[in-house]
KEVEXTI-360653 format. One record per residue (C-alpha): x, y, z; residue in three letters. Coordinates in steps of 0.2 Angstrom, whole numbers, padded with zeros to 4 digits, always signed. Example, Ala and Ser with C-alpha at 12.3 -4.5 7.8 and 13.67 -1.06 7.14 Angstrom:
2
+0062-0022+0039ala;+0068-0005+0036ser;
END
This chain:
359
+0478+0024-0188unk;+0472+0022-0206unk;+0454+0017-0210unk;+0450-0001-0211unk;+0437-0007-0223unk;+0429-0024-0223unk;+0415-0030-0235unk;+0411-0011-0238unk;+0410-0008-0219unk;+0421+0007-0213unk;+0428+0002-0196unk;+0439+0017-0192unk;+0438+0035-0197unk;+0451+0043-0209unk;+0456+0061-0208unk;+0443+0066-0221unk;+0428+0058-0211unk;+0434+0060-0193unk;+0421+0074-0191unk;+0406+0065-0199unk;+0397+0063-0182unk;+0400+0081-0178unk;+0386+0085-0189unk;+0373+0077-0178unk;+0359+0089-0174unk;+0342+0091-0166unk;+0325+0087-0174unk;+0316+0102-0180unk;+0299+0094-0178unk;+0291+0079-0169unk;+0287+0066-0182unk;+0270+0058-0178unk;+0264+0072-0167unk;+0246+0076-0172unk;+0244+0061-0183unk;+0226+0053-0185unk;+0223+0045-0168unk;+0214+0030-0177unk;+0229+0029-0190unk;+0216+0024-0204unk;+0229+0027-0218unk;+0242+0015-0210unk;+0229+0002-0205unk;+0221+0002-0222unk;+0237-0008-0228unk;+0238-0019-0212unk;+0232-0037-0215unk;+0236-0044-0198unk;+0240-0036-0181unk;+0248-0045-0167unk;+0250-0037-0150unk;+0263-0046-0141unk;+0257-0039-0124unk;+0244-0026-0119unk;+0256-0012-0117unk;+0271-0015-0128unk;+0276-0023-0144unk;+0265-0026-0160unk;+0269-0035-0176unk;+0261-0028-0192unk;+0258-0038-0208unk;+0254-0031-0225unk;+0264-0016-0224unk;+0279-0013-0235unk;+0290+0000-0226unk;+0298+0006-0243unk;+0281+0010-0250unk;+0274+0021-0236unk;+0265+0037-0240unk;+0269+0052-0230unk;+0253+0051-0220unk;+0256+0032-0216unk;+0274+0037-0211unk;+0267+0050-0199unk;+0254+0038-0192unk;+0267+0024-0190unk;+0278+0036-0180unk;+0264+0039-0168unk;+0259+0021-0167unk;+0277+0016-0163unk;+0277+0029-0149unk;+0262+0022-0141unk;+0267+0003-0143unk;+0286+0006-0139unk;+0292-0006-0153unk;+0283-0012-0169unk;+0289-0027-0179unk;+0288-0031-0198unk;+0292-0047-0208unk;+0297-0049-0226unk;+0305-0032-0229unk;+0318-0038-0242unk;+0316-0023-0252unk;+0321-0011-0238unk;+0339-0010-0244unk;+0352+0003-0237unk;+0345+0017-0248unk;+0327+0014-0243unk;+0332+0011-0225unk;+0340+0029-0225unk;+0325+0036-0234unk;+0313+0029-0221unk;+0323+0036-0206unk;+0325+0053-0214unk;+0306+0055-0215unk;+0306+0057-0196unk;+0321+0068-0193unk;+0340+0070-0195unk;+0349+0054-0196unk;+0363+0051-0183unk;+0380+0046-0187unk;+0388+0035-0174unk;+0405+0041-0167unk;+0413+0024-0166unk;+0402+0009-0172unk;+0407+0003-0190unk;+0396+0010-0203unk;+0391+0007-0222unk;+0404+0016-0233unk;+0390+0023-0245unk;+0378+0028-0231unk;+0387+0033-0215unk;+0370+0034-0206unk;+0369+0015-0208unk;+0378+0007-0194unk;+0383-0012-0195unk;+0380-0023-0181unk;+0390-0039-0185unk;+0395-0051-0172unk;+0411-0054-0182unk;+0417-0036-0181unk;+0426-0029-0166unk;+0421-0027-0153unk;+0407-0040-0153unk;+0406-0044-0135unk;+0403-0028-0126unk;+0387-0025-0136unk;+0380-0042-0132unk;+0381-0043-0114unk;+0369-0047-0100unk;+0370-0030-0094unk;+0367-0020-0109unk;+0350-0013-0107unk;+0350+0004-0115unk;+0342+0018-0125unk;+0352+0021-0141unk;+0365+0035-0140unk;+0357+0043-0124unk;+0374+0052-0122unk;+0370+0064-0136unk;+0363+0081-0133unk;+0349+0075-0145unk;+0347+0056-0142unk;+0338+0045-0153unk;+0320+0046-0156unk;+0317+0031-0167unk;+0329+0016-0172unk;+0326+0005-0187unk;+0335-0011-0186unk;+0335-0025-0200unk;+0344-0041-0199unk;+0350-0049-0215unk;+0359-0063-0207unk;+0352-0072-0192unk;+0359-0087-0182unk;+0351-0104-0183unk;+0346-0102-0165unk;+0346-0088-0152unk;+0350-0070-0155unk;+0333-0062-0150unk;+0331-0044-0144unk;+0321-0039-0129unk;+0313-0022-0126unk;+0307-0015-0109unk;+0293-0002-0107unk;+0299+0014-0099unk;+0282+0020-0097unk;+0277+0006-0086unk;+0293+0007-0076unk;+0288+0025-0072unk;+0269+0020-0069unk;+0272+0007-0056unk;+0283+0018-0045unk;+0276+0024-0029unk;+0271+0042-0028unk;+0285+0048-0016unk;+0298+0040-0028unk;+0290+0048-0043unk;+0290+0065-0035unk;+0309+0062-0031unk;+0314+0057-0048unk;+0304+0070-0057unk;+0315+0083-0050unk;+0332+0075-0055unk;+0343+0075-0070unk;+0357+0062-0074unk;+0373+0062-0083unk;+0374+0051-0099unk;+0392+0048-0105unk;+0400+0039-0120unk;+0414+0032-0108unk;+0412+0014-0115unk;+0417+0020-0132unk;+0431+0031-0125unk;+0438+0016-0116unk;+0437+0005-0132unk;+0445+0020-0142unk;+0459+0021-0130unk;+0463+0003-0130unk;+0463+0000-0149unk;+0468+0017-0156unk;+0453+0017-0167unk;+0450+0034-0174unk;+0432+0040-0170unk;+0420+0048-0183unk;+0417+0063-0172unk;+0416+0069-0154unk;+0411+0057-0140unk;+0398+0067-0131unk;+0392+0068-0113unk;+0375+0075-0109unk;+0363+0078-0094unk;+0345+0073-0096unk;+0330+0072-0085unk;+0327+0056-0075unk;+0309+0056-0080unk;+0306+0061-0098unk;+0290+0066-0107unk;+0287+0058-0124unk;+0282+0073-0135unk;+0270+0061-0146unk;+0260+0052-0133unk;+0263+0065-0119unk;+0267+0051-0107unk;+0280+0050-0094unk;+0294+0037-0095unk;+0310+0033-0085unk;+0325+0039-0095unk;+0341+0031-0087unk;+0350+0015-0093unk;+0364+0004-0087unk;+0376+0007-0102unk;+0376+0026-0103unk;+0369+0034-0087unk;+0384+0037-0075unk;+0377+0047-0061unk;+0362+0056-0054unk;+0366+0075-0052unk;+0364+0084-0036unk;+0364+0069-0024unk;+0378+0059-0015unk;+0387+0045-0024unk;+0379+0032-0013unk;+0361+0039-0017unk;+0365+0040-0035unk;+0371+0022-0036unk;+0355+0017-0026unk;+0343+0026-0038unk;+0352+0020-0054unk;+0353+0002-0048unk;+0335+0001-0043unk;+0329+0008-0060unk;+0341-0003-0069unk;+0334-0018-0060unk;+0316-0015-0063unk;+0319-0012-0082unk;+0329-0028-0083unk;+0320-0040-0071unk;+0301-0035-0073unk;+0295-0048-0086unk;+0279-0039-0087unk;+0287-0024-0094unk;+0296-0034-0108unk;+0293-0040-0125unk;+0305-0052-0135unk;+0307-0053-0153unk;+0313-0068-0163unk;+0322-0062-0179unk;+0319-0069-0196unk;+0329-0064-0212unk;+0323-0047-0218unk;+0313-0044-0202unk;+0313-0026-0196unk;+0310-0018-0179unk;+0307+0000-0176unk;+0307+0007-0158unk;+0305+0023-0149unk;+0321+0026-0138unk;+0312+0040-0128unk;+0301+0027-0119unk;+0309+0010-0121unk;+0326+0001-0117unk;+0333-0014-0126unk;+0346-0027-0126unk;+0352-0041-0137unk;+0352-0059-0130unk;+0370-0066-0131unk;+0365-0084-0134unk;+0369-0087-0152unk;+0387-0093-0152unk;+0394-0102-0162unk;+0383-0093-0175unk;+0384-0076-0181unk;+0371-0062-0185unk;+0372-0046-0195unk;+0360-0032-0195unk;+0359-0014-0201unk;+0352+0000-0191unk;+0347+0018-0194unk;+0345+0030-0180unk;+0335+0046-0180unk;+0340+0060-0169unk;+0326+0067-0159unk;+0323+0083-0148unk;+0332+0088-0132unk;+0324+0077-0119unk;+0313+0087-0107unk;+0301+0084-0093unk;+0283+0092-0093unk;+0275+0091-0076unk;+0258+0092-0084unk;+0262+0075-0093unk;+0250+0061-0093unk;+0254+0042-0091unk;+0252+0026-0101unk;+0243+0019-0086unk;+0229+0032-0087unk;+0227+0029-0106unk;+0227+0011-0104unk;+0214+0011-0090unk;+0202+0020-0102unk;+0205+0008-0116unk;+0204-0007-0104unk;+0186-0001-0099unk;+0181-0001-0117unk;+0188-0018-0120unk;+0180-0025-0105unk;+0163-0017-0110unk;+0164-0025-0127unk;+0168-0042-0119unk;+0154-0041-0107unk;+0142-0036-0121unk;+0148-0050-0132unk;+0146-0062-0117unk;+0128-0056-0114unk;+0123-0057-0132unk;+0129-0075-0133unk;+0120-0079-0117unk;+0104-0071-0123unk;+0106-0081-0140unk;+0108-0097-0131unk;+0093-0093-0119unk;+0082-0089-0134unk;+0088-0105-0143unk;+0084-0115-0127unk;+0067-0107-0126unk;+0063-0111-0144unk;+0067-0129-0142unk;+0058-0132-0126unk;
END
């Protein structure tokens, strides 16, 4: 099959680029690890911070992603790992070249084995609802962590939409940290000893049905069911409904039960989720090690078109000495409550003093 090009988008590999994805590799360092906990350099540029929920999702204003310093970049990586996903508006100067430069700060960039990509920069995949296959990647059951079938799955993904529908087309993220934290201790203990097989079966099926030539090998990999995020040190569930096929070492019935249960809590627990409404030139950056996401398929007859760069991370691992987001959140919540109580007391004292003075 000859390569097909539409609007500078390469849909199918030629003989010369059929091994592009075979160069995908592991990260040699953990971007953001050891960054300033207060992230002073990053927040020096922030004019407004909006936390969508206490535990996941933040929108930052005043930051131009194409102008980050090295220190700001490292602090942003750490902040994304903590918040799961971070949103930016008005990033019109983040063109394909700058998009690639930003991702490359954090590690080797992934070349997808099947999804159409930019001709100039094969690391930039094109998510266009007019390209085939649009339906499979916009279904109600597409909660996933990007390319988890790879030996070194994605650490960060950077997505920018340049064309948005007049209505609909939001993206939703779910918090893998919280999915783990809310499990009972017996279930946590069970899952921490398990691994699961992640496959690229859906891409194999599409390739077989269309004859489209892939850009490289379609991989399968085994990963721990509970994964440690190397930046935060927090535990997260790491299975998903798109790429995780079976739990290793248990019966098929047990595997199905475990995966269905984990998929259900990721998809149905609204308190784990944050929803983002795209605007033109908006950017979302998320940590695939600890979040899951899905597009909302509600925008027909409109179209949307976005560009994504995916950063390859480390081989997933589980460290039994890992901490949890819940532990960190509890400590921060105590500080917040103490500040609220102090402010309330100060206000009450001020009102009492004012009342006494006027008596």
